[in-house]
N, CA, C, O and the ligand as a Tripos MOL2 file, in Angstrom:
@<TRIPOS>MOLECULE
protein
  245   243    62     0     0
PROTEIN
NO_CHARGES

@<TRIPOS>ATOM
      1 N          30.2130   -2.1730   21.6810 N.3       1 MET1
      2 CA         29.6020   -0.9020   22.1220 C.3       1 MET1
      3 C          28.4970   -0.5080   21.1480 C.2       1 MET1
      4 O          28.7130   -0.4450   19.9370 O.2       1 MET1
      5 N          27.3310   -0.2470   21.6840 N.am      2 ASN2
      6 CA         26.2160    0.1720   20.8340 C.3       2 ASN2
      7 C          25.9690    1.6710   20.9610 C.2       2 ASN2
      8 O          26.1190    2.2660   22.0290 O.2       2 ASN2
      9 N          25.5860    2.2530   19.8370 N.am      3 TYR3
     10 CA         25.2290    3.6700   19.8280 C.3       3 TYR3
     11 C          23.8400    3.8270   19.2270 C.2       3 TYR3
     12 O          23.7010    4.1960   18.0610 O.2       3 TYR3
     13 N          22.8260    3.5510   20.0130 N.am      4 PRO4
     14 CA         21.4870    3.7140   19.4540 C.3       4 PRO4
     15 C          21.1730    5.1860   19.1910 C.2       4 PRO4
     16 O          21.2600    6.0270   20.0860 O.2       4 PRO4
     17 N          20.8060    5.4740   17.9420 N.am      5 VAL5
     18 CA         20.5150    6.8410   17.5430 C.3       5 VAL5
     19 C          19.1330    6.8700   16.9040 C.2       5 VAL5
     20 O          18.8020    6.0170   16.0800 O.2       5 VAL5
     21 N          18.3420    7.8430   17.2840 N.am      6 SER6
     22 CA         17.0060    7.9880   16.7230 C.3       6 SER6
     23 C          17.0730    8.8440   15.4590 C.2       6 SER6
     24 O          17.6330    9.9410   15.4740 O.2       6 SER6
     25 N          16.4990    8.3360   14.3620 N.am      7 ILE7
     26 CA         16.4790    9.1150   13.1240 C.3       7 ILE7
     27 C          15.0590    9.1920   12.5960 C.2       7 ILE7
     28 O          14.2040    8.3730   12.9330 O.2       7 ILE7
     29 N          14.8230   10.2010   11.7530 N.am      8 GLU8
     30 CA         13.5250   10.3610   11.1260 C.3       8 GLU8
     31 C          13.4950    9.5930    9.8180 C.2       8 GLU8
     32 O          14.3870    9.7170    8.9780 O.2       8 GLU8
     33 N          12.4560    8.8040    9.6680 N.am      9 LEU9
     34 CA         12.3140    8.0030    8.4600 C.3       9 LEU9
     35 C          11.0280    8.4040    7.7590 C.2       9 LEU9
     36 O           9.9350    8.2570    8.3060 O.2       9 LEU9
     37 N          11.1720    8.9190    6.5230 N.am     10 GLN10
     38 CA          9.9680    9.2530    5.7660 C.3      10 GLN10
     39 C           9.6950    8.1510    4.7580 C.2      10 GLN10
     40 O          10.5450    7.8330    3.9260 O.2      10 GLN10
     41 N           8.5270    7.5820    4.8380 N.am     11 CYS11
     42 CA          8.1490    6.4920    3.9500 C.3      11 CYS11
     43 C           8.0590    6.9950    2.5070 C.2      11 CYS11
     44 O           7.3560    7.9680    2.2360 O.2      11 CYS11
     45 N           8.7790    6.3280    1.5640 N.am     12 PRO12
     46 CA          8.7180    6.7470    0.1600 C.3      12 PRO12
     47 C           7.4210    6.3340   -0.5260 C.2      12 PRO12
     48 O           7.1740    6.7190   -1.6680 O.2      12 PRO12
     49 N           6.6130    5.5760    0.1440 N.am     13 PHE13
     50 CA          5.3370    5.1250   -0.4390 C.3      13 PHE13
     51 C           4.1870    6.0380   -0.0380 C.2      13 PHE13
     52 O           3.4290    6.4960   -0.8930 O.2      13 PHE13
     53 N           4.0530    6.3070    1.2650 N.am     14 CYS14
     54 CA          2.8900    7.0720    1.7320 C.3      14 CYS14
     55 C           3.2720    8.4130    2.3430 C.2      14 CYS14
     56 O           2.3970    9.2310    2.6270 O.2      14 CYS14
     57 N           4.5840    8.6570    2.5520 N.am     15 GLY15
     58 CA          5.0210    9.9530    3.0460 C.3      15 GLY15
     59 C           4.9790   10.1050    4.5550 C.2      15 GLY15
     60 O           5.3470   11.1520    5.0880 O.2      15 GLY15
     61 N           4.5330    9.0680    5.2430 N.am     16 GLU16
     62 CA          4.4580    9.1350    6.6990 C.3      16 GLU16
     63 C           5.8580    9.2310    7.3040 C.2      16 GLU16
     64 O           6.7690    8.5230    6.8750 O.2      16 GLU16
     65 N           6.0290   10.0930    8.2850 N.am     17 VAL17
     66 CA          7.3120   10.2270    8.9620 C.3      17 VAL17
     67 C           7.2290    9.5370   10.3180 C.2      17 VAL17
     68 O           6.3090    9.7740   11.1000 O.2      17 VAL17
     69 N           8.2010    8.6870   10.5760 N.am     18 SER18
     70 CA          8.2520    8.0300   11.8760 C.3      18 SER18
     71 C           9.6860    8.0210   12.3700 C.2      18 SER18
     72 O          10.6320    8.1280   11.5890 O.2      18 SER18
     73 N           9.8260    7.8930   13.6550 N.am     19 ASP19
     74 CA         11.1610    7.8150   14.2570 C.3      19 ASP19
     75 C          11.5480    6.3620   14.4480 C.2      19 ASP19
     76 O          10.7710    5.5580   14.9630 O.2      19 ASP19
     77 N          12.7550    6.0410   14.0280 N.am     20 ILE20
     78 CA         13.2520    4.6990   14.3050 C.3      20 ILE20
     79 C          14.6160    4.8170   14.9770 C.2      20 ILE20
     80 O          15.2750    5.8550   14.9120 O.2      20 ILE20
     81 N          15.0080    3.7590   15.6050 N.am     21 THR21
     82 CA         16.3050    3.7370   16.2670 C.3      21 THR21
     83 C          17.2410    2.8130   15.5150 C.2      21 THR21
     84 O          16.9030    1.6630   15.2350 O.2      21 THR21
     85 N          18.4230    3.3240   15.1890 N.am     22 VAL22
     86 CA         19.4220    2.5160   14.5100 C.3      22 VAL22
     87 C          20.6920    2.4700   15.3510 C.2      22 VAL22
     88 O          20.9090    3.2980   16.2360 O.2      22 VAL22
     89 N          21.5150    1.4820   15.0480 N.am     23 ASP23
     90 CA         22.7840    1.3550   15.7460 C.3      23 ASP23
     91 C          23.8590    2.0860   14.9480 C.2      23 ASP23
     92 O          24.1860    1.6940   13.8280 O.2      23 ASP23
     93 N          24.4000    3.1410   15.5260 N.am     24 ALA24
     94 CA         25.3630    3.9780   14.8110 C.3      24 ALA24
     95 C          26.8000    3.5600   15.0650 C.2      24 ALA24
     96 O          27.7220    4.3400   14.8250 O.2      24 ALA24
     97 N          27.0020    2.3510   15.5420 N.am     25 ALA25
     98 CA         28.3530    1.9390   15.9210 C.3      25 ALA25
     99 C          29.2510    1.6770   14.7160 C.2      25 ALA25
    100 O          30.4690    1.8410   14.8000 O.2      25 ALA25
    101 N          28.6590    1.2740   13.6050 N.am     26 GLU26
    102 CA         29.4790    0.8670   12.4720 C.3      26 GLU26
    103 C          29.4050    1.8620   11.3320 C.2      26 GLU26
    104 O          28.6070    2.7990   11.3660 O.2      26 GLU26
    105 N          30.2390    1.6590   10.3200 N.am     27 GLY27
    106 CA         30.3450    2.6060    9.2210 C.3      27 GLY27
    107 C          29.0770    2.7820    8.4260 C.2      27 GLY27
    108 O          28.5210    3.8790    8.3680 O.2      27 GLY27
    109 N          28.6120    1.7070    7.8090 N.am     28 ALA28
    110 CA         27.4130    1.8130    6.9880 C.3      28 ALA28
    111 C          26.5440    0.5890    7.2220 C.2      28 ALA28
    112 O          26.9980   -0.5490    7.0950 O.2      28 ALA28
    113 N          25.3090    0.8370    7.5620 N.am     29 ASN29
    114 CA         24.3640   -0.2460    7.8160 C.3      29 ASN29
    115 C          23.2460   -0.2040    6.7900 C.2      29 ASN29
    116 O          22.6840    0.8530    6.5030 O.2      29 ASN29
    117 N          22.9360   -1.3590    6.2490 N.am     30 SER30
    118 CA         21.7980   -1.4750    5.3610 C.3      30 SER30
    119 C          20.7300   -2.2850    6.0730 C.2      30 SER30
    120 O          20.9950   -3.3840    6.5610 O.2      30 SER30
    121 N          19.5370   -1.7460    6.1300 N.am     31 LEU31
    122 CA         18.4660   -2.4700    6.7990 C.3      31 LEU31
    123 C          17.1330   -2.1840    6.1240 C.2      31 LEU31
    124 O          16.9900   -1.2310    5.3580 O.2      31 LEU31
    125 N          16.1740   -3.0280    6.4280 N.am     32 ILE32
    126 CA         14.8410   -2.8550    5.8690 C.3      32 ILE32
    127 C          13.8400   -2.7150    7.0090 C.2      32 ILE32
    128 O          13.7760   -3.5540    7.9070 O.2      32 ILE32
    129 N          13.0610   -1.6390    6.9540 N.am     33 GLU33
    130 CA         12.0280   -1.3840    7.9490 C.3      33 GLU33
    131 C          10.6760   -1.3770    7.2480 C.2      33 GLU33
    132 O          10.5320   -0.8230    6.1580 O.2      33 GLU33
    133 N           9.6980   -1.9910    7.8770 N.am     34 ASP34
    134 CA          8.3490   -1.9100    7.3370 C.3      34 ASP34
    135 C           7.6840   -0.6370    7.8400 C.2      34 ASP34
    136 O           7.7440   -0.3170    9.0270 O.2      34 ASP34
    137 N           7.0500    0.0860    6.9190 N.am     35 CYS35
    138 CA          6.3210    1.2910    7.3030 C.3      35 CYS35
    139 C           5.2050    0.9230    8.2690 C.2      35 CYS35
    140 O           4.4800   -0.0500    8.0600 O.2      35 CYS35
    141 N           5.0780    1.7150    9.3280 N.am     36 THR36
    142 CA          4.0630    1.4130   10.3300 C.3      36 THR36
    143 C           2.6570    1.7410    9.8390 C.2      36 THR36
    144 O           1.6750    1.2730   10.4160 O.2      36 THR36
    145 N           2.5500    2.5440    8.7750 N.am     37 VAL37
    146 CA          1.2430    2.9490    8.2750 C.3      37 VAL37
    147 C           0.7950    2.1000    7.0860 C.2      37 VAL37
    148 O          -0.2960    1.5290    7.1070 O.2      37 VAL37
    149 N           1.6420    2.0130    6.0380 N.am     38 CYS38
    150 CA          1.2210    1.2960    4.8370 C.3      38 CYS38
    151 C           1.8700   -0.0850    4.7190 C.2      38 CYS38
    152 O           1.5370   -0.8500    3.8130 O.2      38 CYS38
    153 N           2.7870   -0.4060    5.6210 N.am     39 CYS39
    154 CA          3.4070   -1.7380    5.7100 C.3      39 CYS39
    155 C           4.3100   -2.0890    4.5300 C.2      39 CYS39
    156 O           4.7080   -3.2460    4.3930 O.2      39 CYS39
    157 N           4.6450   -1.1180    3.6720 N.am     40 HIS40
    158 CA          5.6000   -1.3980    2.6190 C.3      40 HIS40
    159 C           7.0080   -1.4710    3.2180 C.2      40 HIS40
    160 O           7.3100   -0.7620    4.1770 O.2      40 HIS40
    161 N           7.8620   -2.3200    2.6580 N.am     41 PRO41
    162 CA          9.2440   -2.3740    3.1420 C.3      41 PRO41
    163 C          10.0590   -1.1960    2.6150 C.2      41 PRO41
    164 O          10.0080   -0.8760    1.4270 O.2      41 PRO41
    165 N          10.8000   -0.5660    3.4950 N.am     42 ILE42
    166 CA         11.6230    0.5930    3.1580 C.3      42 ILE42
    167 C          13.0840    0.2170    3.3620 C.2      42 ILE42
    168 O          13.4850   -0.2340    4.4350 O.2      42 ILE42
    169 N          13.8680    0.4130    2.3060 N.am     43 GLN43
    170 CA         15.2970    0.1260    2.4140 C.3      43 GLN43
    171 C          16.0440    1.3560    2.9040 C.2      43 GLN43
    172 O          15.8710    2.4620    2.3920 O.2      43 GLN43
    173 N          16.8700    1.1320    3.8990 N.am     44 LEU44
    174 CA         17.6260    2.2220    4.5120 C.3      44 LEU44
    175 C          19.1080    1.9080    4.4490 C.2      44 LEU44
    176 O          19.5250    0.7860    4.7400 O.2      44 LEU44
    177 N          19.9030    2.8940    4.0710 N.am     45 VAL45
    178 CA         21.3430    2.7710    4.2380 C.3      45 VAL45
    179 C          21.7710    3.9130    5.1490 C.2      45 VAL45
    180 O          21.6270    5.0870    4.8070 O.2      45 VAL45
    181 N          22.2960    3.5520    6.3090 N.am     46 VAL46
    182 CA         22.6580    4.5400    7.3200 C.3      46 VAL46
    183 C          24.1740    4.5810    7.4400 C.2      46 VAL46
    184 O          24.8110    3.5730    7.7490 O.2      46 VAL46
    185 N          24.7390    5.7420    7.1940 N.am     47 GLU47
    186 CA         26.1900    5.9020    7.3400 C.3      47 GLU47
    187 C          26.4960    6.6000    8.6540 C.2      47 GLU47
    188 O          25.9060    7.6280    8.9850 O.2      47 GLU47
    189 N          27.4140    6.0310    9.3810 N.am     48 CYS48
    190 CA         27.7110    6.5260   10.7170 C.3      48 CYS48
    191 C          29.1990    6.7550   10.8950 C.2      48 CYS48
    192 O          30.0440    6.1260   10.2570 O.2      48 CYS48
    193 N          29.4780    7.6880   11.7960 N.am     49 GLU49
    194 CA         30.8680    7.9870   12.1020 C.3      49 GLU49
    195 C          30.9400    8.4200   13.5550 C.2      49 GLU49
    196 O          30.2190    9.3270   13.9700 O.2      49 GLU49
    197 N          31.7910    7.7920   14.3180 N.am     50 ASP50
    198 CA         31.9750    8.1310   15.7280 C.3      50 ASP50
    199 C          30.6630    8.1510   16.5010 C.2      50 ASP50
    200 O          30.4360    9.0310   17.3310 O.2      50 ASP50
    201 N          29.8100    7.1850   16.2260 N.am     51 GLY51
    202 CA         28.5620    7.0850   16.9760 C.3      51 GLY51
    203 C          27.4900    8.0650   16.5670 C.2      51 GLY51
    204 O          26.4730    8.1930   17.2480 O.2      51 GLY51
    205 N          27.7080    8.7790   15.4330 N.am     52 GLU52
    206 CA         26.6910    9.7080   14.9670 C.3      52 GLU52
    207 C          26.3010    9.3740   13.5450 C.2      52 GLU52
    208 O          27.1290    8.9330   12.7470 O.2      52 GLU52
    209 N          25.0340    9.5850   13.2320 N.am     53 VAL53
    210 CA         24.5480    9.3460   11.8860 C.3      53 VAL53
    211 C          24.9030   10.5420   11.0220 C.2      53 VAL53
    212 O          24.5390   11.6730   11.3420 O.2      53 VAL53
    213 N          25.6210   10.2940    9.9130 N.am     54 ILE54
    214 CA         26.0130   11.4060    9.0490 C.3      54 ILE54
    215 C          25.2130   11.4250    7.7560 C.2      54 ILE54
    216 O          25.1110   12.4680    7.1100 O.2      54 ILE54
    217 N          24.6390   10.2800    7.3640 N.am     55 ALA55
    218 CA         23.8390   10.2620    6.1480 C.3      55 ALA55
    219 C          22.8430    9.1230    6.2040 C.2      55 ALA55
    220 O          23.1380    8.0470    6.7230 O.2      55 ALA55
    221 N          21.6540    9.3720    5.6600 N.am     56 VAL56
    222 CA         20.6340    8.3330    5.5730 C.3      56 VAL56
    223 C          20.1010    8.3170    4.1600 C.2      56 VAL56
    224 O          19.6480    9.3380    3.6430 O.2      56 VAL56
    225 N          20.1560    7.1610    3.5400 N.am     57 ASP57
    226 CA         19.6340    7.0080    2.1850 C.3      57 ASP57
    227 C          18.4040    6.1000    2.2560 C.2      57 ASP57
    228 O          18.4800    4.9650    2.7270 O.2      57 ASP57
    229 N          17.2730    6.6190    1.7810 N.am     58 ILE58
    230 CA         16.0210    5.8860    1.8590 C.3      58 ILE58
    231 C          15.5470    5.5590    0.4540 C.2      58 ILE58
    232 O          15.5050    6.4300   -0.4140 O.2      58 ILE58
    233 N          15.1880    4.2940    0.2320 N.am     59 SER59
    234 CA         14.6540    3.9210   -1.0670 C.3      59 SER59
    235 C          13.6150    2.8230   -0.9020 C.2      59 SER59
    236 O          13.4650    2.2330    0.1680 O.2      59 SER59
    237 N          12.9000    2.5670   -1.9940 N.am     60 ARG60
    238 CA         11.8860    1.5190   -1.9410 C.3      60 ARG60
    239 C          12.5400    0.1630   -2.0630 C.2      60 ARG60
    240 O          13.2840   -0.0920   -3.0100 O.2      60 ARG60
    241 N          12.2690   -0.6970   -1.1220 N.am     61 ALA61
    242 CA         12.8890   -2.0200   -1.1160 C.3      61 ALA61
    243 C          12.2460   -2.9020   -2.1810 C.2      61 ALA61
    244 O          12.6300   -4.0620   -2.3360 O.2      61 ALA61
    245 ZN          4.2030    4.0680    4.3050 Zn       62 ZN62
@<TRIPOS>BOND
     1     1     2 1
     2     2     3 1
     3     3     4 2
     4     3     5 am
     5     5     6 1
     6     6     7 1
     7     7     8 2
     8     7     9 am
     9     9    10 1
    10    10    11 1
    11    11    12 2
    12    11    13 am
    13    13    14 1
    14    14    15 1
    15    15    16 2
    16    15    17 am
    17    17    18 1
    18    18    19 1
    19    19    20 2
    20    19    21 am
    21    21    22 1
    22    22    23 1
    23    23    24 2
    24    23    25 am
    25    25    26 1
    26    26    27 1
    27    27    28 2
    28    27    29 am
    29    29    30 1
    30    30    31 1
    31    31    32 2
    32    31    33 am
    33    33    34 1
    34    34    35 1
    35    35    36 2
    36    35    37 am
    37    37    38 1
    38    38    39 1
    39    39    40 2
    40    39    41 am
    41    41    42 1
    42    42    43 1
    43    43    44 2
    44    43    45 am
    45    45    46 1
    46    46    47 1
    47    47    48 2
    48    47    49 am
    49    49    50 1
    50    50    51 1
    51    51    52 2
    52    51    53 am
    53    53    54 1
    54    54    55 1
    55    55    56 2
    56    55    57 am
    57    57    58 1
    58    58    59 1
    59    59    60 2
    60    59    61 am
    61    61    62 1
    62    62    63 1
    63    63    64 2
    64    63    65 am
    65    65    66 1
    66    66    67 1
    67    67    68 2
    68    67    69 am
    69    69    70 1
    70    70    71 1
    71    71    72 2
    72    71    73 am
    73    73    74 1
    74    74    75 1
    75    75    76 2
    76    75    77 am
    77    77    78 1
    78    78    79 1
    79    79    80 2
    80    79    81 am
    81    81    82 1
    82    82    83 1
    83    83    84 2
    84    83    85 am
    85    85    86 1
    86    86    87 1
    87    87    88 2
    88    87    89 am
    89    89    90 1
    90    90    91 1
    91    91    92 2
    92    91    93 am
    93    93    94 1
    94    94    95 1
    95    95    96 2
    96    95    97 am
    97    97    98 1
    98    98    99 1
    99    99   100 2
   100    99   101 am
   101   101   102 1
   102   102   103 1
   103   103   104 2
   104   103   105 am
   105   105   106 1
   106   106   107 1
   107   107   108 2
   108   107   109 am
   109   109   110 1
   110   110   111 1
   111   111   112 2
   112   111   113 am
   113   113   114 1
   114   114   115 1
   115   115   116 2
   116   115   117 am
   117   117   118 1
   118   118   119 1
   119   119   120 2
   120   119   121 am
   121   121   122 1
   122   122   123 1
   123   123   124 2
   124   123   125 am
   125   125   126 1
   126   126   127 1
   127   127   128 2
   128   127   129 am
   129   129   130 1
   130   130   131 1
   131   131   132 2
   132   131   133 am
   133   133   134 1
   134   134   135 1
   135   135   136 2
   136   135   137 am
   137   137   138 1
   138   138   139 1
   139   139   140 2
   140   139   141 am
   141   141   142 1
   142   142   143 1
   143   143   144 2
   144   143   145 am
   145   145   146 1
   146   146   147 1
   147   147   148 2
   148   147   149 am
   149   149   150 1
   150   150   151 1
   151   151   152 2
   152   151   153 am
   153   153   154 1
   154   154   155 1
   155   155   156 2
   156   155   157 am
   157   157   158 1
   158   158   159 1
   159   159   160 2
   160   159   161 am
   161   161   162 1
   162   162   163 1
   163   163   164 2
   164   163   165 am
   165   165   166 1
   166   166   167 1
   167   167   168 2
   168   167   169 am
   169   169   170 1
   170   170   171 1
   171   171   172 2
   172   171   173 am
   173   173   174 1
   174   174   175 1
   175   175   176 2
   176   175   177 am
   177   177   178 1
   178   178   179 1
   179   179   180 2
   180   179   181 am
   181   181   182 1
   182   182   183 1
   183   183   184 2
   184   183   185 am
   185   185   186 1
   186   186   187 1
   187   187   188 2
   188   187   189 am
   189   189   190 1
   190   190   191 1
   191   191   192 2
   192   191   193 am
   193   193   194 1
   194   194   195 1
   195   195   196 2
   196   195   197 am
   197   197   198 1
   198   198   199 1
   199   199   200 2
   200   199   201 am
   201   201   202 1
   202   202   203 1
   203   203   204 2
   204   203   205 am
   205   205   206 1
   206   206   207 1
   207   207   208 2
   208   207   209 am
   209   209   210 1
   210   210   211 1
   211   211   212 2
   212   211   213 am
   213   213   214 1
   214   214   215 1
   215   215   216 2
   216   215   217 am
   217   217   218 1
   218   218   219 1
   219   219   220 2
   220   219   221 am
   221   221   222 1
   222   222   223 1
   223   223   224 2
   224   223   225 am
   225   225   226 1
   226   226   227 1
   227   227   228 2
   228   227   229 am
   229   229   230 1
   230   230   231 1
   231   231   232 2
   232   231   233 am
   233   233   234 1
   234   234   235 1
   235   235   236 2
   236   235   237 am
   237   237   238 1
   238   238   239 1
   239   239   240 2
   240   239   241 am
   241   241   242 1
   242   242   243 1
   243   243   244 2
@<TRIPOS>SUBSTRUCTURE
     1 MET1         2 RESIDUE 1 A MET
     2 ASN2         6 RESIDUE 1 A ASN
     3 TYR3        10 RESIDUE 1 A TYR
     4 PRO4        14 RESIDUE 1 A PRO
     5 VAL5        18 RESIDUE 1 A VAL
     6 SER6        22 RESIDUE 1 A SER
     7 ILE7        26 RESIDUE 1 A ILE
     8 GLU8        30 RESIDUE 1 A GLU
     9 LEU9        34 RESIDUE 1 A LEU
    10 GLN10       38 RESIDUE 1 A GLN
    11 CYS11       42 RESIDUE 1 A CYS
    12 PRO12       46 RESIDUE 1 A PRO
    13 PHE13       50 RESIDUE 1 A PHE
    14 CYS14       54 RESIDUE 1 A CYS
    15 GLY15       58 RESIDUE 1 A GLY
    16 GLU16       62 RESIDUE 1 A GLU
    17 VAL17       66 RESIDUE 1 A VAL
    18 SER18       70 RESIDUE 1 A SER
    19 ASP19       74 RESIDUE 1 A ASP
    20 ILE20       78 RESIDUE 1 A ILE
    21 THR21       82 RESIDUE 1 A THR
    22 VAL22       86 RESIDUE 1 A VAL
    23 ASP23       90 RESIDUE 1 A ASP
    24 ALA24       94 RESIDUE 1 A ALA
    25 ALA25       98 RESIDUE 1 A ALA
    26 GLU26      102 RESIDUE 1 A GLU
    27 GLY27      106 RESIDUE 1 A GLY
    28 ALA28      110 RESIDUE 1 A ALA
    29 ASN29      114 RESIDUE 1 A ASN
    30 SER30      118 RESIDUE 1 A SER
    31 LEU31      122 RESIDUE 1 A LEU
    32 ILE32      126 RESIDUE 1 A ILE
    33 GLU33      130 RESIDUE 1 A GLU
    34 ASP34      134 RESIDUE 1 A ASP
    35 CYS35      138 RESIDUE 1 A CYS
    36 THR36      142 RESIDUE 1 A THR
    37 VAL37      146 RESIDUE 1 A VAL
    38 CYS38      150 RESIDUE 1 A CYS
    39 CYS39      154 RESIDUE 1 A CYS
    40 HIS40      158 RESIDUE 1 A HIS
    41 PRO41      162 RESIDUE 1 A PRO
    42 ILE42      166 RESIDUE 1 A ILE
    43 GLN43      170 RESIDUE 1 A GLN
    44 LEU44      174 RESIDUE 1 A LEU
    45 VAL45      178 RESIDUE 1 A VAL
    46 VAL46      182 RESIDUE 1 A VAL
    47 GLU47      186 RESIDUE 1 A GLU
    48 CYS48      190 RESIDUE 1 A CYS
    49 GLU49      194 RESIDUE 1 A GLU
    50 ASP50      198 RESIDUE 1 A ASP
    51 GLY51      202 RESIDUE 1 A GLY
    52 GLU52      206 RESIDUE 1 A GLU
    53 VAL53      210 RESIDUE 1 A VAL
    54 ILE54      214 RESIDUE 1 A ILE
    55 ALA55      218 RESIDUE 1 A ALA
    56 VAL56      222 RESIDUE 1 A VAL
    57 ASP57      226 RESIDUE 1 A ASP
    58 ILE58      230 RESIDUE 1 A ILE
    59 SER59      234 RESIDUE 1 A SER
    60 ARG60      238 RESIDUE 1 A ARG
    61 ALA61      242 RESIDUE 1 A ALA
    62 ZN62       245 GROUP 0 **** ****
């Protein structure tokens, strides 16, 4: 079962905010997204519970 959830991602390099979709089905997901503006890789740790995102940790990959 997938729980696609849209979250706001603010780039730690250029500050651009974009919406991305993550799968909220599991407890904690670590993923890397490239910023659509400056193309730097952004490390994301998304914590989910019952199909909802409860915490997002953003850092420079
Ligand atoms: Zn950026």
